[in-house]
N, C-alpha and C positions, 0 to 999 in steps of 0.2 A: 504494500500500500504506500510506503514511503516514496518509492519510485514514481508511482502514479501521481501522488501529490506534487512532486517536483516537476514532473512532465506537464501537468496542468498549469502550474504556476508559470512555467516558461512560456507556455502557449498564451497565457494571459498577458505576460510581459510583451509578447510579440503582437498584441493587439486583439486577440480573440477574447472578447469580454465574457462570453458565455463559459469559458473555461473556469473562471473564478467561481461561478455559481456551482459548478460541478465539484470544486474543492470543498466547499462549505460542508456538505453532508459527511465528507470523509474526515473532517477535522472538528466537527461540532462538539463532540463529547470532550475532546482535549481542551477546546476553547472554554467550555463550561468549567472544567477543572481549574484552568488558569484564572477565570473570572471569580470562581468561588474562593480561591486562595487569596486573591487581591481583596475581595470583600471582607474575608475573615481578618486580614491584616488591618483593614480600615476600621473595624469595630462594628457593633451592631445596634447601638442606641440611636434613636431619631432616624430610623431607616427610611430611605427613599428610593433606592435603586436595587433591583433584584439581579440575580445572576443572569437570567435570560435577557433582561433589558441591557445589561452591560455587554453581553456577547453581540446583541443586535446593534447596539450603538457602534461598537468596534467594526462590525461588518459594514455598516452604512458609511463609516469613515473610509474604510479600505476599498470598498467596491469602486469608488470613483478615482482612486489613486492611479494616475497614469505615470508611467516611467519608473515604477518601483522595480528595481533589479532583483526580483525574487531569486535567491540563490538556490534554496532548497526548503525542505519542510522545517528544519530548525530555524532558518532565517525567517520564515513566515511566522512561526510562533513567537519569535523574539519581537518582530514588528507588531504583532497582535497584542502582546503583553505591554509594549510601550503605548499603543493606542488606548488600551484599557486603563493604564495608569494615568494617562492624560485626561481621560474622561472622568475618572474619580477625582483628580485634582480640580478639574473645572467644576464639578458638582460641589466639592468642598469650598471652593472660592465663592460660588453663588450662595451656598448655605451660610458661609461665614459673613458675607455681605448682608444677607437677609436678617441675620441675627442682630445686625447693627442698624435696623430700621426698615428692612424690606417688607416686613409685615406679612410674609407668606406663611400660610397655615400649613402645618405638617399633615401628611396624608400617608397612612400605612396601607400598602397594597398587598404585600405578601409576606410570609414569615421569613424568607431568606433575603432580607433587604439590608442595604448598607447603612452604617451609622456615620452619617456625615455631620450631624448636629454637634455632638460632643467631641467628635474626633477631628473636626475640620482644621483646628489649629495644628494638630499633630500631622495630619496629612500634608498640610501646606509646609510645615517645617521639614518633613522628609523630602518633599519635592524640591524645596529650596536647597537642602543639603545635597541632593542628587544633582541638581543643576550646577552647584559649586564643584562637585566631584567631576562632572563632565568638563567643566572649564579647566580643572586641574589635570585630568587625564580621561579622555573620552572613552578609552577602552575599559577602564575600571567601571565607569558608569554603565557601559553596555553589559558588562559581566553581571552587575547588580540587577539590571533589567531582566536579563535572561534567567539568572538563578533565583532571585527573590520574587520578582513580579511575574516572571514567566513560568516559574516552577520547574525549570529545566535542570537536568543533571549536569554534572561537570562535563561529561562527554558530549551531551547535546549542545551545551554552551560552546565548547571548543569547535564543534562542527559548524554551529551557526555563525560564529565569529571568524571561522577559518584560521584557527590558531591551535597550538598544542594544548593537550590536557594539562601539562605542567604549568604552562603560562596562565591558564584559567585558574588553576588552584592557587597560584601565587597572587594573581590579580584579585581573586575573591577574598583572600586573607587581607591584602592591602586595602581593598575597598571597604570591608567591614570595619577595619581599624579606623580608617579615615572618617567614615560615617558616625561611628561611636563617639569619636572625639568631637565632631561637629554638632551632634545632637545631645551631647552631655549638658546637663544643667550648669549654668555659670557658677 
């Protein structure tokens, strides 16, 4: 199946828009796992975004992306994880702004929803730290996106980033240390 996904992604990159639609059923369950992991890390109080909605939002963002050089299945999941992270950060920003006068009422839709209300400050802090890490060393930030947000193994991350397993292990250790230092209370 991995080869089929890669083949379809390459066809999409070459302009065959329908190929992307054929990829989605093949990767849907893995995308739900990635989304569920990101939602769990975001917290669960004041929930507004469910796993399915996060996957669908990411799909809507990626379907119209022209010129993405999809390398393979691992690269695809890394980009999806990044899109989901950006969606959660955008929701956190909106919720954080709403808490400061937006007057938007909370609405709980499903039991597996994201906690952006009480966690919005933390989500924004992690995003800011990750942006700082990307400015310091882009590959370290990519490793975090693959491992932490994408739920990828070290091997999958190495494949997605086209680097060695040892480099990913070293980068993962450096990135975690850098982020811990940045996110530590003053």
